[in-house]
N, C-alpha and C positions, 0 to 999 in steps of 0.2 A: 504494500500500500504506500502510495506517495505521501509525502508530508508537506504541510504548508511551509512556504519559504517567505519569511517576513520581507516586505518591500523596503528598499533603501532609496532615499531621495538624496541626490547630490546637486549642489548649485550648478546651474548652467546645463543640466542634462537635457537632451533632446526629447521631443514628444515620443519618438520611437523608443528611446531608451526607457522612458517612463512606462509605456505600454508593455514593453517586453518584461519589465520588472514585476508586472502584475500577473505573469503567466502562472505562477505557482501559489497565488493567493486564492481566496475563496470568493463566493458570491459574484456580484457584478463586475468586480475587478478582473476576475478570471475570464468571464464571458467577453469583456471588452478586448482582452488580449487574444482570445480565440478568434474573435471577429476579424482582427487585423491579420492574423495568420491565414484565415480562409480567404479574405479579400486579396491578400497578396497572391495567393494561388490563382484566384480568379483573373487577376489582371496580368499576371506574368505567363500564364499558360494559355493554351488554345481553347478558350471557352468563349461562346457567344454570351455577352454580358448584358443581362436585363437589369433595369433599374426602375423601381416604382417609387413614386413621390406623392405623399399625401401629408396632411397637416400644413400649418402655415409656415412652411420652411422659407419661402421666398420673402414674405414680409419680415421674418425674423433675421434675415441677412445671409442666408445660405446660397443665394442665387449664383454668385460667381464661382463658388466651389463646384457646383453642378455643371455650369457651362464650361468650366475649365476641364472637368473630367471628359466632357463630350469632345472638346477640341483636342485633347490629348489621346483620343481613341480608346478611352476607358469605359465608355457606354456605347453599346451597339443598338439597344432598343430602350426607349424611354416611355414609361406609362405614367401619366400624371393626372391629378385632379384638374378641373378647369380653373379653380381658384388660383393655384400656383402659376398657371399660365397667364391669367389676368394680371396678377401682380408682377410677373416677369415683364409684360408689356408696359405696365405703368412705370416700372423702374427704368425702362429704356428711354423715357423722356422726363421723368420726375423722380420723386423719392418718397420713402416712407419716413415718418417722424417718430421719435421716441417720446413717450409720455409716461404718465403714472399708470400702474396696473389697476388702480381703483380710482374712479372719478365719478362725478355727477354726469351720468350718460345723457340725461335730458339736456343738460347744459352743453355737452359736446354736440348734440344734435343741433342746438340753436347756433353753435359756433361753426357749423358746417364741417364737423370732424366725425369720422367713423373709427371705432376702436377695435383692435384685435389684441387683447390683453394690454401690453404696454407699448404697442405700436399703433400710431394714428395715421389716417389718410385724410386728405382734404377733398372736399366736394369738387373743387376745380380740377383735381387730378382725374376724377372720374369723367368729368366733362371732356377733358382732353383725350381720355381713353376712348370715349364714344366717338369723338371726331376722327381719331386715328383709325378706329375700327371701320368706319365708313369708307376710308381711303384704301385700306389693305384687304378688306373682304372682297373676294373675287365675284364676278358675275358668272354663273354657271348654268347653262341651259340643259346640260346633261349632268347626271348625278356623279359626284365625286365622293371619295371616302373622307372620313374625318381626318385621317392621317394626311391625305393630300391637301386638305384645306389648311391644316396647320403648317404644312411645308410652304405653301404659297404665302401665308401670312408671315412666316419667319423670314422668308427671302426679302420681304419689304421692310423689315425692322432694321434701322441703321446701327443700333448699338451692338458692337461685336461681342459684348459680355452677356447679351441676351441668350437665354436658354434656347428659345425658338430659333434665333438667328444662327447660333452655333450648330444646332441640329440640322438646319437647312443647308448650311455651308458644308457640313461633313457628310451629308446624306444619311443621317441617323433618323429613323422613323420615330415620330412622336405620336403616341396613341392617347386619347382622352375619352375613355368609354362613357363618361358621364358629362360630355361636353354641353348638353343643354342646361345642366345644373351649374351654370356660371354666367357671368356677364358677357362672355363671348357668345354663349348660346342665345342670350337675350338680344344682343346686337345682330346676330345672324338671323334670328327670327324677324326682327324689325326690318332688316334689309329685304328679306324674302317677301314682305308685303308689297314692295314696289319694284324690286329688281330680282331677276332670276338667281336663285341660289338653292341648289338641290344637293343634300348630303345623305349618302347611303351609310347609315350606322353599321349595318351588318357587313359591309365591305371590310371594315377594320378587323372583324373576326377572321375572315378568310386570310387577310394579310399576315396577322400575327401567328395564326396557326401554321401558315406556310413557313414562316421564319423558324418556329419551333421544330417543325418537321425536318427542316434542312440543317438544323444545328447538330453537328457531331457530338458536342458537349456543351452544356449550358449552365451558367451560374446566374443567380439572382440576388440583388441587393434591395431590400425592402425597407422603406422608411414609412412608418405608420402602418396603415392597413387599408380597410375599406375597398372601394371599387378598383383602384389600380392594382392592389395586391391580388384580388380574386381574378381580375381580367388576365393578368399574366399567368398565374398558376393554373387556371382552368384551361388555358390554351394548350397545355401539354396533354390534357385528357384525351384528345382525339388523335394523338400520335402514339407511337410505340415507345416513346421516350419519357424521361422525367428530368427535373433539375438535379444536377450533380453536386452543386455547391449552393449554399444559401445563407445569407445573413439578414436578420430582421432586427430593426430598432423600433421599439414601441414602449409606450407608457401603460398600455392596457394589459390586463391579466386574463387568463383563459376561463375563469370560473363562470362568467356570465354567458359564455357561448358565442360572443361576438367575434367576427372575423379578425378585427384588429388585434385582439388578444390571443387568437388561436395559435397554438404552438406549431412550429415547423414539423414536429413529430406527427402531429395530427394530419398534416398535409401528406405524409407518407401513406396513411391509411387510404387516401383518395387516389394515390398514384401520381400526385403532382410533383412530389419530391422522391428521389430514389431511396430505397431502403439502405443503400450503401453510401448515401451522400454524406458529406461533411457539412454540418449546419450548426448555427447557434443563434439564439435570440438574446439581445442585449436590452434589458429593461432600464429605461431612463429617458430623459429629455434628449431627443435626437439633435437639438442644437448644440449639445455638449458632446455626445458620443460620436456623432457623424464627423465633425471636423477632426477629432482625435484619431479616429480610425483612418481617415483619408491621409492625414499628415504623416502618420506612422508608415502607412503602406507606400506612399509616394517616396518617402525617404529611402525605403528599402529598394524600390525599383531604381532610384537614382544611383545607388551604390552598385547595382547589378549591371549598369550600362558599361 
């Protein structure tokens, strides 16, 4: 039986050294170190790399990390909530503001501010978003997939740090299975009332299933849960394959039966993840665990060059 090794902290130690020092600790520390090891394998070996994004990660400041991973070739398929893509677009011309985590929200409404915990957005940013959307939403008399719609939109965003722009430049498909559940969906619907715009939601299923079927080996990095997590995992069900590597970052626990808290082991029972897969769930705020895992992993890849 292995024993716990007490972690040592040294002045000036790197993020990677810190994460490695947690390898023989217990609880979340060990899980965080395991996640970096699995992610290193995912990025350094020949895996098709799926990345699912939910939760308010872009408003919280994680946008450039994700777009950087795309530009560096570390994400092959992105599945996101519509909200993160909305905030990605807003960040391309404006910014999110820091505020108090508790405030008189009725007063904020009167001030023209919307709150996501301690991040605030101004009404004028949403006005600018709506104006931009009317410029970059295409006219389509024939149906296109949601993935193609997002590619076209990304190609017209000027900010190179944008997630959608980076994906468009790199040819990385972006899937948003709940696109109507966002302000992109609202703006697309408004346009469709006066200009042709036809989106075939089921076309996305065919495209992502084809990617899964053609993947010799596949790894998945899951932030949060919800629709992006399920859309990616279920796409393996109609193929003879499963995910071989998996990392999940979540604050939810499995007892309530919700998908965001469902363990990766549970996904093995469905055939979504291989019984022989290496996987780990890291419980905690992804705005803390995600940057640490990425920083540690990229440091290792840099040394391997």
